[in-house]
N, C-alpha and C positions, 0 to 999 in steps of 0.2 A: 941671346940666340943659342950660343954654345951650351949654356946651362940647360935650356929646354931640350936640346937635342940629347944631351947626356942623360937627362932624366928619362926620356923616352927609351934610350938604349938600356938603361937599368931595368925599366919595366919589362923589357923583352927577355931579360936574362931568366932562364927557368930556375925554379927552386931546386936546391940540391937534392938528389935522390937519397933516401935513407940507406945507411950502410947495410950491405948484405948480412942477413942473419940478425939484424937489430930487432925485428919483430918477433923472431923466435926466442930471443933471450928475455923478453919481458915476462913478468910474473903472470901466469895464467889466472885470470880473475876468478873463475868458477872454483878452481882448485884452492885458491887462496881463501875464499869465503868458507868453503867446506872444511878446510883445515883449521881455520881460526875458530869456527863455531864448535867443531869437535874438541879442540883443545880446551876451549872455555868451559864446555859442559862437563868434560871429563875431569877437569880441575875442580869444578864445583862439586862433583860427587864425592871427592875426597874431603873437601871442606864441610860439606853439608850432606850427610848420608841420606837424607830424605829425598834428595834429587834422584839418586839411583832407584829408590823405591817408587818414585812417581813416574819414572820413564821406562823402566825395564819391561820386558814381556810379562804380562799378567792376564791370562785369558778371562778370568772373572771380572777384572776391572774393565777390560776391553768390551766385554759383552754388556756391562752395566752402563756404558755410555762414555767411557774415557777413550774416545776415538783416536787421540794422538798416539796412543800406544801401538798403533799399527806400524809407525816408523820411528817413533822416539827412542826405541832401544838402540838405534844407530848412534845416538849421541853420548851414550854412557857405556862403561865397560864392566863386565862381570865374567870372571874375576878381574879385579883391578889391575893385576900385574900384566895382563895382556895388552894394556895401553902402551907398554914399552915398544910393542911391535905394530899394533894395529893403527895407532894414531899417526906415527911417522909414515906409515904406508899410504895414508891419504895423499901426502905430498909426493912421496917417491913414485907412486903409480899414476897419480892424477896429473902431474906436470907433463910427462911425456905423452900421456893420453890426450890431454887438451891441446898440445901442440900438433898432434896428428888429426884429431877429430873435431877440434874447435869447441866452443863453449857449449852449444846445444848438444852436440854429440857426447860430450863428457857428462852432461846432466843425465842423458839417457843411459849411458854406461854405468852411472853411479846409482840412479834412483830405481830403474827398472829391475836390475838384478837384486837390489836391496829389498824391494817389495816382494820379489819371488822368495828370497831367503827368509824374510820375516814371516811370510805366510807359512813356509815350511817349518820355521822355528816354532810357531805356535802349535804345530802338530807334533814335532819330534823333541823339541827342547823348550817347553812352554814358559820357563821362568828365567831365561838368560838375557843377555844384552851384549852389544858390541858392534863396531862398525866393519867387522870383517866381511859380512855379506855384501856391503857396499863397495869396498875396495877391490873385491875379487871381480867385480864387473869390469873396471878398467884393466885389470890383469888379463882377463879374457880378451878384451879388445886389443891389447898389445900383442897377444899371441896371434890374433887374426891378421894384424898388420905385418907381423913377422913373416907370415906365410904368403900373404897376398900382395904386399906393397913394398917390403923392405928392399927388394932388388931394384926398385925404381930409383933409389938413392945412390946407386952405383957401388953398393957394398961388394967387396971381393967375394967370389962364389965359395971357395973352400971354408973361410971362417963363417960365412952365412949359413952354410949347411950344418956346421957344428952347432951354431946357436939354435938353429931350427930343431935339431935333434933334442937339445935340452928343452926347448920350448914345447915340444910335443908332449913332454912329461906333464905339463899343466893340464890340458884337457884329459889326458889319460888318468891322471890322479883325480880329476874331478869326477870322472865316471866311477872310479873305484870308491871315492868318498861317498857318492850317492848310494852306491850298492850297500855300503855299511850304514846307511840311514843317518849319515851326518847331514848338516844343513848347508855346507859350503860348496859342494860339487855343482848343484844346479845353478846358483848365481854365477859361478865361473863360466859354465857353458852358455848361460844366457848372455853374458858379456861378449863371449866369442861370437855368438850368432848376431848380436847387434852390430858389433864391429865389422863382421863380414858383410852384413847388409849395407852399412854405411860406405864401406870401401867399394863395393860393387856398384852402388848408386853413383858414387863419385866418378868411377871409371866410365859408366855409361854416359854421364853428363858431360 
């Protein structure tokens, strides 16, 4: 009888709550996949130069039916030395973005600005490659969070103001970049607009 009563008591004991912050510390899955795929394809281009030729922007090849070239330039880097910055940026910007916006929000921040940048690239830099157009989307999203939601985390106001002043340089630089007909300004602004929309929708919900 005592054993049965003890078993029922154990069944009523609630499961322990997860530690505060445990969810935030896990590896964001979308960023992990994007980073690993980009690393693998960038490494492949150095081992097999044909990979770069097959994936970079090429208007003639795109028009002849090689449809994958619409986004495949994001997977390889030209010039190759830019990989030292642009490939780590997938993780450096993607991890905080995914912890703020979630998996689907991060995909939107990554892919939509990337598509905008690649479309612009085919007009202004038709034979390049690189993931910078994609990582600038999360960068814009982080700037949107900095101005719209960072105060919700209880950040001290004076340091937050200083960080916002520096953060304002990102959209300002994006506007200037587009004025000089580069291809990186519009993806950054697109990411900022997407981030703003996601944050406002969350606030209304």
